[in-house]
Each structure stands twice: as C-alpha cells, then as structure tokens.
N, C-alpha and C positions, 0 to 999 in steps of 0.2 A: 404494569407489565412491560417487559422488554426495556427497562431503564438502562440496561447494560449496552444497549445499541446507540445511545445518545451520542457518544463521542465519535463513533464511526459514521453515523449519519451526518453529524456536523462537519466532519472532514470531507465527506462526499460533497456537501453543499458548499462549504467554504472554498475548497480547492477546485470546485466545478469538475469533478471527476465523472466522466460519462459512465452510466451503468453498463454499457456495452464493453467498455474497457475493463471494468472490474470483472465482469463475467468472463471475458476472454482470458485474462491473466490469472484468475482464480480457478479456472476450469469448471465453472458452473454455468447454468443457463441464465440468460438475461432475466427471465421470469423469476428465478430464485433471488436475484439481486433486488428486483422490484418488490417481491414479497418481503424481503428483509427490511427494506426501507419503509414499507408500509406496516411494519410491526406484525407481519403474518408469520406463521410457523414455517421454519426452514430446518433442515437437518442440522445436527450438531456439527457434522463435517463441513457442510456448506457455510454455516455461520463462521466457523473458524477460518476457512479459506477466504471468505469475503473480508473479514476483519483484518487478517494479516496482509492481504493484498492492498486494502485501502491504506493501512499504516505505511506500507512501503512506498506506495505512490505518493501519498501526502508528504512523506519525508523527502522523497526525490524532488517533488515540485518545489518544496520550500528551499532545499539546497540549490537547485538549479536557478531559481529566481534570486536567491540571496547572492550567489556567486556571479551570475551572468546578467542579472537584471532583466531576463526575459522568461516567458512561460514556455515550458516544453510542450510539444504537440502530443496530447494524450490520445489522439485518434490513430497515431502511427504505432500500432501494437508491436510489430516486430522490432522497431527501434527502441520503444519503451521497454520491452522485455529485455533487450540486450543491455540497456542502461541500468535497469534494476539489478541484473546479474552482476554488472561491474560494481554497483554500489554495495551489493552483498559481499563481494570479494574484498573491497576496500575496508568495509566494516570488520570483516574477519581478520584481515591483515593488521588493522589497527588494534583489535582486541588482542591478537597474539603479541604484538609489540608491547602493548600496555601490560599484559600479564607477565611478560618476560622482564620488563623493567621493574614492575612491582615485586616480583619474586627475587630480584637481585638486590633489592634494598633491605 
C-alpha cells in the first residue's frame, strides 16, 4: 500500500527536505506531511500538493548544488519560495523556446 509514495519519500530523505518546509510551500499542515511520510491516509489534494512541492524543491536543490556547489537554505521559506518561482519561470521560458524551435524545424 502507498508504493506510489516511495519516490517522494526518498527525495525528502535524500535531499534532507524539512517537513515544515514542504508543509509551508505546499499549503498543508505539518501533520499532513508527517502522515504522508508514515503512509497514513491524506487527502488526494494534499497528496498532490506534497508530491509536486517535493519534486520542485528536490530539482532546485540539485540544480543549486550542481551549479554553485553549495546547498541552499531550505529553512528560509520566503527566499526558497521566490527561488522556486524563478525556476518555474525559467522552465516555462525554456519550454516556450524549445517548442518554438521545434515547430520551426
């Protein structure tokens, strides 16, 4: 049961993502994140928010460490939120450019 949570739980552990950070950025309670990690029942909405948030944080941490060689501060929620928004914008811009180039060929 809850095998679909394995990847998300592994990312939380591997990237040492605080449950409080996930909760804040996903707009869910810390107890919901704990329930999720402990394979307890959470709402479909909260599950989706937790999983999306963890993917975005893990991708950002990987990129930050790969490019700068340091780990970002995952406890500074306002700065992390701003950086995740920038990452989304860059991804969207890259997708637009990629789609435009692909269509032109």
